[in-house]
C-alpha positions as CSV (number, residue, x, y, z in Angstrom):
1,M,115.7,110.5,122.9
2,T,115.7,111.8,119.4
3,T,113.8,115.0,118.8
4,S,111.9,116.0,115.7
5,E,114.8,118.3,114.8
6,S,117.3,115.4,114.9
7,V,118.6,113.8,111.7
8,W,118.8,110.1,111.4
9,T,121.1,108.1,109.1
10,C,119.0,105.7,107.1
11,P,119.9,103.3,104.3
12,F,116.4,103.3,102.8
13,R,116.4,99.6,102.0
14,H,116.4,96.2,103.6
15,D,116.8,93.1,101.4
16,E,116.4,90.2,103.9
17,A,113.4,88.4,102.3
18,L,110.3,90.1,103.7
19,E,111.8,91.1,107.1
20,F,110.7,94.5,108.2
21,D,113.4,97.2,107.8
22,P,115.2,97.5,111.1
23,F,115.7,101.3,110.6
24,L,112.0,101.9,110.2
25,A,111.4,99.6,113.2
26,R,113.7,101.8,115.3
27,L,111.9,105.0,114.1
28,R,108.6,103.6,115.4
29,S,109.8,104.4,119.0
30,E,110.7,108.0,118.0
31,P,108.5,111.0,117.3
32,P,106.3,110.4,114.3
33,I,107.7,113.4,112.4
34,T,111.4,113.5,112.1
35,R,114.3,114.6,109.9
36,I,116.1,112.2,107.5
37,P,119.0,112.7,105.1
38,M,118.1,112.4,101.4
39,P,120.6,111.3,98.7
40,R,119.9,114.3,96.5
41,G,120.6,118.0,97.1
42,D,117.0,118.9,96.5
43,G,115.7,116.5,99.1
44,A,113.4,114.9,96.6
45,G,114.9,111.5,97.5
46,D,114.3,107.9,97.4
47,A,112.0,105.0,96.6
48,A,108.5,103.9,96.1
49,E,104.9,104.9,96.7
50,D,101.3,103.8,96.1
51,G,100.4,102.1,92.8
52,P,101.0,103.4,89.3
53,G,103.5,106.2,88.6
54,G,107.2,106.8,88.9
55,S,109.4,106.0,91.9
56,A,113.0,106.2,92.7
57,V,116.1,104.1,93.1
58,P,117.7,104.1,96.5
59,G,121.1,105.8,96.5
60,A,120.5,107.8,93.3
61,G,121.5,111.5,93.1
62,G,124.0,113.9,94.4
63,P,124.9,115.5,97.8
64,A,122.5,114.8,100.6
65,S,120.1,117.2,102.1
66,T,117.3,116.6,104.7
67,A,113.6,116.1,104.4
68,W,110.8,115.3,106.8
69,L,109.7,111.7,107.3
70,V,106.3,111.0,108.7
71,T,105.7,107.5,110.2
72,G,102.7,107.5,112.5
73,H,99.5,106.1,111.1
74,R,97.4,109.2,112.1
75,H,100.1,111.6,110.8
76,V,100.5,109.8,107.5
77,R,96.8,110.0,106.9
78,A,96.9,113.7,107.7
79,V,99.7,114.5,105.3
80,T,98.3,112.5,102.4
81,A,94.8,114.1,102.8
82,D,96.1,117.7,103.0
83,R,96.3,119.6,99.7
84,R,98.9,121.9,101.2
85,F,101.4,119.0,100.5
86,S,101.8,119.0,96.8
87,R,103.3,116.4,94.4
88,A,103.0,118.6,91.3
89,A,105.4,121.1,93.0
90,L,108.2,118.6,92.7
91,I,108.0,118.3,88.9
92,G,111.2,119.5,87.4
93,R,113.2,118.9,90.5
94,G,115.0,115.9,89.2
95,L,113.2,112.9,90.9
96,P,115.5,110.0,90.3
97,P,113.8,107.3,88.2
98,V,113.3,103.7,89.1
99,T,113.6,102.6,85.5
100,P,115.8,103.5,82.5
101,D,113.0,105.4,80.7
102,L,109.8,106.1,82.7
103,V,106.8,107.9,81.3
104,D,107.5,111.7,81.7
105,H,106.8,112.8,85.2
106,A,104.4,115.5,84.1
107,E,102.3,112.8,82.4
108,S,102.0,110.7,85.5
109,I,98.7,110.9,87.5
110,N,100.8,110.2,90.6
111,L,102.5,113.6,90.3
112,M,99.4,115.6,89.7
113,D,97.5,117.7,92.1
114,P,93.8,118.6,92.0
115,P,92.0,119.7,89.8
116,A,94.1,118.0,87.1
117,H,94.5,114.9,89.1
118,S,90.8,114.8,90.0
119,R,89.8,115.1,86.3
120,L,91.9,112.2,85.2
121,R,91.0,110.1,88.2
122,G,87.4,110.7,87.6
123,L,87.7,109.5,84.0
124,L,89.3,106.2,85.2
125,A,87.3,105.6,88.3
126,G,84.4,104.0,86.6
127,A,86.5,101.1,85.5
128,F,87.6,100.3,89.1
129,G,84.4,100.7,91.1
130,D,83.1,97.8,93.3
131,R,80.4,96.8,90.8
132,Q,82.7,96.8,87.8
133,V,85.3,94.8,89.7
134,E,82.8,92.2,90.9
135,E,81.7,91.8,87.3
136,L,85.3,90.8,86.5
137,R,85.5,88.2,89.3
138,P,84.0,85.2,87.4
139,R,86.3,85.9,84.4
140,T,89.3,86.2,86.8
141,R,88.3,83.0,88.5
142,R,88.3,81.2,85.1
143,T,91.7,82.7,84.2
144,V,93.1,81.5,87.6
145,E,91.7,78.0,87.1
146,G,93.3,77.9,83.6
147,L,96.7,79.0,84.9
148,L,96.5,76.4,87.7
149,D,95.5,73.7,85.3
150,A,98.6,74.4,83.4
151,M,100.7,74.4,86.5
152,A,99.2,71.1,87.6
153,D,99.9,69.6,84.1
154,H,103.5,70.8,84.4
155,G,103.7,68.9,87.7
156,S,105.4,69.3,91.1
157,P,107.5,71.2,91.8
158,A,106.7,74.4,89.9
159,D,107.4,78.1,90.1
160,V,104.2,79.7,91.2
161,S,105.5,83.1,90.3
162,D,105.8,82.1,86.6
163,W,102.6,80.0,86.5
164,L,100.2,82.3,88.4
165,A,101.6,85.5,90.0
166,A,103.1,87.1,86.9
167,P,100.6,86.3,84.2
168,L,97.3,86.9,86.1
169,P,97.5,90.7,86.6
170,L,98.9,91.4,83.2
171,N,96.2,89.3,81.5
172,T,93.6,91.3,83.6
173,V,95.0,94.6,82.2
174,F,94.9,93.2,78.7
175,E,91.3,92.3,79.2
176,L,90.4,95.7,80.6
177,L,91.9,97.4,77.5
178,D,90.7,94.6,75.1
179,V,94.2,94.2,73.6
180,P,94.0,91.6,70.8
181,G,95.8,88.4,71.5
182,P,98.5,88.6,68.8
183,D,99.5,92.0,70.2
184,R,100.1,90.9,73.7
185,A,103.6,89.4,73.4
186,P,105.3,92.5,72.0
187,L,103.5,94.7,74.5
188,R,104.7,92.5,77.3
189,R,108.2,92.7,76.0
190,W,108.1,96.5,75.7
191,A,106.6,96.9,79.1
192,T,109.2,94.7,80.6
193,A,112.0,96.7,79.0
194,M,110.6,99.9,80.5
195,M,109.9,98.6,84.0
196,S,113.2,96.7,84.6
197,P,114.9,98.6,87.4
198,G,118.7,98.9,87.1
199,T,118.8,97.8,83.5
200,P,121.8,99.4,81.9
201,D,120.2,99.1,78.4
202,C,118.6,102.5,78.1
203,A,118.2,102.0,74.4
204,A,116.0,99.0,75.0
205,A,113.9,100.9,77.5
206,A,113.6,103.9,75.1
207,E,112.6,101.5,72.3
208,G,109.9,100.0,74.6
209,K,108.6,103.4,75.5
210,A,108.4,104.4,71.8
211,G,106.7,101.1,70.9
212,L,104.1,101.5,73.5
213,R,103.4,105.1,72.7
214,A,102.9,104.3,69.0
215,Y,100.8,101.2,69.7
216,F,98.4,103.0,72.1
217,A,98.1,106.0,69.8
218,E,97.1,103.7,67.0
219,L,94.7,101.7,69.2
220,T,93.1,104.9,70.5
221,A,92.4,106.1,67.0
222,A,91.0,102.6,66.1
223,R,88.7,102.6,69.2
224,R,87.4,106.0,68.2
225,R,86.4,104.7,64.8
226,H,85.1,101.4,66.1
227,P,84.4,101.6,69.9
228,G,83.9,98.5,72.0
229,G,83.0,97.9,75.7
230,D,86.6,98.2,77.0
231,L,88.2,100.9,79.1
232,L,90.2,102.4,76.3
233,S,87.1,102.8,74.2
234,A,85.4,104.5,77.1
235,L,88.3,106.9,77.5
236,A,88.5,107.6,73.8
237,A,84.8,108.5,73.7
238,V,84.9,111.0,76.6
239,R,84.2,114.6,75.6
240,E,84.9,117.8,77.5
241,D,83.2,121.0,76.3
242,G,82.1,119.1,73.2
243,E,85.6,118.0,72.3
244,F,87.2,114.6,72.5
245,L,90.0,114.2,75.0
246,D,93.4,114.7,73.4
247,A,94.3,111.4,71.7
248,R,97.8,111.5,73.1
249,E,96.4,111.9,76.7
250,V,94.2,108.8,76.2
251,A,97.1,106.8,74.7
252,V,99.3,107.7,77.7
253,M,96.6,106.6,80.2
254,G,96.4,103.3,78.4
255,M,100.1,102.9,78.4
256,L,100.4,103.8,82.1
257,L,97.7,101.2,83.0
258,L,99.6,98.5,81.2
259,V,103.1,99.2,82.4
260,T,102.3,100.0,86.0
261,G,98.9,98.6,86.7
262,H,99.9,95.0,87.3
263,N,103.1,95.3,89.5
264,T,101.5,95.4,92.9
265,S,99.2,92.4,92.3
266,A,101.9,90.3,90.6
267,H,104.5,90.8,93.4
268,Q,102.0,90.5,96.2
269,I,100.5,87.2,95.0
270,S,104.0,85.7,95.4
271,N,104.7,87.5,98.7
272,I,101.4,86.3,100.2
273,I,102.0,82.7,99.1
274,Y,105.5,82.8,100.6
275,T,104.2,84.4,103.8
276,L,101.5,81.8,104.3
277,L,103.8,78.9,103.6
278,T,106.3,80.2,106.1
279,H,103.5,80.8,108.8
280,P,102.0,77.4,109.0
281,E,99.7,78.1,112.0
282,Q,98.2,81.1,110.1
283,L,97.8,79.0,107.0
284,A,96.1,76.2,108.9
285,R,93.6,78.8,110.3
286,L,92.8,80.0,106.8
287,R,92.4,76.5,105.5
288,A,90.1,75.6,108.4
289,R,88.0,78.8,107.9
290,P,88.1,79.9,104.3
291,E,85.5,82.6,105.0
292,L,88.4,84.5,106.6
293,L,90.0,85.1,103.2
294,P,89.0,88.7,102.6
295,A,90.1,89.8,106.1
296,A,93.2,87.6,105.8
297,V,94.2,89.3,102.6
298,E,93.9,92.7,104.3
299,E,96.1,91.6,107.2
300,L,98.7,90.2,104.8
301,L,98.7,93.4,102.9
302,R,99.3,95.3,106.2
303,F,102.0,92.9,107.4
304,I,104.1,92.4,104.3
305,P,106.7,95.2,103.7
306,Y,106.5,94.8,99.9
307,R,108.6,97.8,98.9
308,Q,111.7,99.8,99.9
309,G,112.0,103.3,101.0
310,V,109.7,106.1,102.0
311,G,107.5,107.2,99.1
312,I,107.1,109.7,96.4
313,P,107.7,113.0,98.2
314,R,105.5,116.0,98.6
315,Q,106.3,119.6,99.0
316,A,104.7,122.0,101.5
317,T,103.1,124.9,99.6
318,E,102.8,126.9,102.8
319,D,103.8,126.6,106.5
320,V,101.9,123.7,108.0
321,E,101.8,122.7,111.7
322,L,101.5,119.0,112.3
323,D,101.3,117.7,115.8
324,G,103.4,120.5,117.1
325,V,106.0,120.4,114.3
326,T,106.1,123.3,111.8
327,I,106.9,122.2,108.3
328,R,107.9,125.2,106.3
329,A,106.8,126.2,102.8
330,G,109.1,124.6,100.2
331,E,110.2,121.7,102.5
332,T,110.0,118.2,101.3
333,V,107.9,115.6,103.2
334,H,108.0,111.8,102.8
335,V,105.5,109.4,104.4
336,S,106.2,105.8,105.3
337,Y,103.2,103.6,104.7
338,L,105.3,100.7,105.9
339,A,105.9,102.3,109.3
340,A,102.3,103.4,109.6
341,N,101.2,99.8,109.0
342,R,103.2,98.8,112.1
343,D,102.1,101.7,114.4
344,E,101.8,100.3,117.9
345,L,99.3,103.0,118.8
346,V,96.9,101.6,116.2
347,Y,97.6,97.9,115.9
348,D,97.9,95.5,118.8
349,R,101.1,93.3,118.4
350,P,101.8,95.0,115.0
351,D,104.8,92.8,114.2
352,D,102.6,89.6,114.4
353,L,100.7,88.2,111.5
354,D,97.2,87.5,112.8
355,L,94.6,86.5,110.1
356,E,91.9,86.8,112.7
357,R,92.8,90.3,113.8
358,Q,89.7,92.1,115.1
359,D,88.6,95.8,114.7
360,A,91.9,96.8,113.1
361,P,92.0,100.2,111.3
362,A,92.4,100.1,107.6
363,H,96.0,99.6,106.5
364,L,97.8,102.1,104.2
365,T,99.3,99.7,101.8
366,F,97.3,101.3,98.9
367,G,98.0,104.8,100.2
368,H,95.5,107.3,101.4
369,G,93.8,110.6,100.4
370,T,94.0,112.0,96.9
371,H,96.5,109.4,95.7
372,H,94.9,106.3,97.2
373,C,95.6,103.6,94.6
374,L,92.8,103.7,92.1
375,G,93.2,100.0,91.3
376,A,92.9,98.8,94.9
377,P,89.5,97.1,94.4
378,L,90.8,95.3,91.4
379,A,94.0,94.2,93.2
380,R,92.0,93.0,96.2
381,M,89.7,90.9,94.0
382,E,92.7,89.4,92.1
383,L,94.5,88.5,95.4
384,Q,91.4,86.9,96.9
385,V,90.7,84.8,93.8
386,A,94.3,83.8,93.2
387,I,95.0,82.9,96.8
388,G,91.7,81.3,97.6
389,T,91.7,79.2,94.4
390,L,95.3,78.1,94.9
391,L,94.7,76.9,98.4
392,T,91.6,75.0,97.4
393,R,93.2,73.4,94.4
394,F,96.4,72.4,96.2
395,P,95.6,71.4,99.8
396,D,99.1,70.1,100.4
397,L,100.9,73.1,98.9
398,R,104.4,73.7,100.4
399,L,107.7,75.3,99.5
400,A,109.8,73.1,97.3
401,V,113.0,74.5,98.8
402,P,114.0,75.7,102.3
403,A,112.8,79.2,102.9
404,E,116.3,80.5,103.2
405,E,117.0,79.3,99.6
406,V,114.3,81.5,98.0
407,R,116.0,84.2,96.0
408,W,114.7,87.8,96.4
409,N,114.7,90.8,94.1
410,T,117.3,93.4,95.2
411,G,117.5,95.5,92.1
412,S,114.5,97.8,92.7
413,I,112.1,99.3,95.2
414,W,109.9,96.2,95.0
415,R,110.4,93.2,97.4
416,F,109.3,89.9,95.9
417,P,110.8,86.4,95.3
418,L,112.5,86.1,91.9
419,A,111.2,82.5,91.9
420,L,108.9,80.7,94.3
421,P,109.2,76.9,93.8
422,V,106.3,75.1,95.4
423,A,105.4,71.4,95.7
424,W,102.1,69.5,96.4
């Protein structure tokens, strides 16, 4: 039996389609707070976390040290809700980037602590409330219908990633920010250059970052002169102590929303379609009972291990006792939302996909606590509309290739099919 003081050897990635990482599966039978080696001397390690903000490439960095890894559902919730575990304390410790040229860590809302984090989150929260998101649903449905019209016109087979999964979330962000149509192509190109993990062309990434900064600085100034009803206009109009927010800060928030706000939805649309098409009994249940769709989306989000690794780390700012384990001030702590979503103490038959699962606790795919993904309501709405409309429009939808021939992304912390050919 491994104790909480033992150190596991862990690869921090698993690239077999959407199979759950065997290392994390083994850890579920061990104590929920354990030691793991990290591939950097400062223990600030590896891999992805919830929603917008930076994350890290597996294997980056220098000599290994150890950090704490928290895997239990209850324990993950405790760490992520406890302000004694700080992300801001890690700024300057050399977190390895997932992309060639991320937005500076100090500018990322995901590496802020309250009160700075609370301030920015409060400014953005109004755009992602339940009422605001529901007002977007009819427009999103029209967008999805248009994308699927184009896919149908193209004919079977078609890559549903290209026709639906990729364009929908990006178009939604463009609509939120009211980006003019002619500007969208260069913004898409710059964002892609910045957010392409493993790309050796750092010059292209730096050019993309500079282009986005300049564009959003100019757009912020224009929205202050001529405000509209969009999110960027609302941010540009905010005053604190009688003064406008710093224009650079507003521009960075717009930039972050664009380059990071669409990843989760885009990848998960493809992942959910693949999962349903490879679980025909569950798909048949959903087709027979379309009212299951909201609950089905939640179960799919719990079940699908859509990223690699163990999360943006936190640092203990003082000694903290957690379930009998003392985490010392200055020590690094990672949480695994993936492992928490398969906790056998919380979910019956956690490795089974069950679209009619009853009385299940909320999954942690969107995080928890201070850094719970701000865009979760928007992502849920997009997934419901995209999947529900797709299944209605194409009742005979199926994979156009054997499942084992679907090619998967292996160049970053995100897990998703590079292409998903479907037929009908």
